[in-house]
N, C-alpha and C positions, 0 to 999 in steps of 0.2 A: 353613689357607684358603684353599689351592686348592681342595677337598674343598666349602667353603661357595660356592665360587664356580660351580664346574660342579652344584652341587646347585639354587643359583639360575638360574644359566642355564638347565636345563632343566624347572626353577618357569616361567618366561617362558615357552618353546618351548611346553610343553603347553597352558598358555592359550590363546598366540596360535591355535596350531593345533584345541582347544576350538569357539572364540569363531569362527575362517572354516569350520569340518566344519560348526558352528549353520547361518552362516547362508546360507552354500552350501544345506544343504536345507529351511530353512526358504522361500528364496525358488523353490526347485525347480528354477536354474540359470538361472532369467528376470530379471531384476534393469531397472525402466524410472526412467529421469528425467526430467522433466519440469520447467521453464523458464517463465517468461510473461517475456514480450518486450514493453517498453512503455519512448516516448519516453522522455526522461531530463526528472526536474523538478527539475534543480537549481536552477535559476533562474531570475526572475520571466517574463525572455524567451522561455524552454523552457517552461514553464508556457502562459502566455502566446500562443505560435505553435501550441501543440497545441489548448488549447480550445475551441471556437467560440465561445464567451459566455464574455464576464471583467465585472463586475458587483461596485459597491460598494457596499455594504450592511447593515441592522443585522438581527441574529437576533431577533423579535421573539415565534415560536411556543416555543412551550415544546417542548423538544427529546426522545424517544422514542426508548428504546435496546431494537433486537431481538435479542436474544445469538445465535448460531451456532448453528445444533444439534451440531455432532460438538465446539465447546469454548464454552463460555457467558461466556469472560473474553473473547471476539472477536464481534465484532459488525458492525450497522450501526445506528447513531445518524440519526433524522431532525428535520431544524429545518425552520424559515419566514424564508426570509430576506426584508424587507422591502427593496427594490433600489431606492439613492438616481442612482445615476449606471450608466449601460451604456456602457461602456468600450468592445464589443469585439459584433457580433452585432446582432438585433435587440431594439427597446426591450422593459424587461420589468418586469412589476411582482413582486407576492409568489412566490417562487420555493418549491416546496417540492422541499428534496437530501435529498439519502443520502450517506452519507459511513462510511466504513468505520474503524473504530474500538479500541480496545483497552480494555475497561474495565479499574482500577487496582480495590488492593482498598478503596480511601478512597473508591471510585464514583462517581470520577474519570474520563476521558478522557481516552486519549494514544494518539499516531501516532507512526512512524518519523521523519518528514519533519519539517525545520524548515519550509518553505511548503506544509505539509497539515497546521495545525493547527484541534483540535477546534473546532467549534462550538459557542460559549456563548448564553447564550440572555441580551440586552442589550448587547451586547457588537458590534463594528462590524467588518465584514473585505473586503477584496478577495477575490472569489471568480473562482474559474474552471469555468467549467462545463460538463460532456458534455451534449449534446443527447441521450442516449440514457435515456430512459422508461424506471422501474422502477414501476408500481403510480402510473403519475400522475406521481411527483416523478421530480427528475436529481440525475446521480452529481456528485457535487465532484470536481476534478480538483484543485484547491490552495486554499488557502486561507490570508491571513494576515492577521492584527489588522493593522487601520485604523485607528487613533484620531484621525490628526488631518491634513491638507489632504497632511504631507509620502507617507506612503504611496498617497494620492491619484495627486498626481506619480509617485512611482515607479513604481507599476503603469499609468498610462496612459504610461509613459515605455516602458514594457515590450511595450506591445500597440503602440503605435509603432515600434518597432526590427523589427517582422516575422523575428524570428530564422528561419533554416532551420534545421529539427533535423536534426542525423545520422543517417541511414539503421541501424535497429536492425537488424542480421540473429541470429535463433538459428536453433533447432529447435524445435519446444513439446515435442517427445516422443521420445524416442531409448532404443528395446527394446532391449538390450544382452541376447543367449543366447548360454551355454553347454551342452554339455553334462550333464546330471545325473552323479553316478555311481549307480552299484548301491546300489536301497536294503537 
């Protein structure tokens, strides 16, 4: 029994050592860690506070998906939103919107955040929009289905709350360098 434990322990140690050595050789002693600093988007109040424009409208134009060149399952969905109400910012007409999404095996789109729902043609949404244009369109910061006046009131209250965003502090990129061993 003791011999089996020693052999198993030695095998695990060998695998760990080989993995560590491969990692160090592959990175040549340099590891770069990147992070994205973004304000919180967990509540309508935070989403509305960050976005310069908040509107309620219906997706009227067909949506178009442009896959990411590095990973075709992720990409940008583009849609046209006909604005019914402007809750924050300058009065808006039709908006050409861009939204980061993940494409599912069924051909639909998904996102990870509950207040960042994929825009679907014919559906009504409350949409927080960033004023940074890309190819004539603007980026969606938040989107939530707004099928009735209750959703309109929820987002009007979120805009009126004028939430103060917590300060996001982080380093965009940190490079950790160690001296590589002899080759």
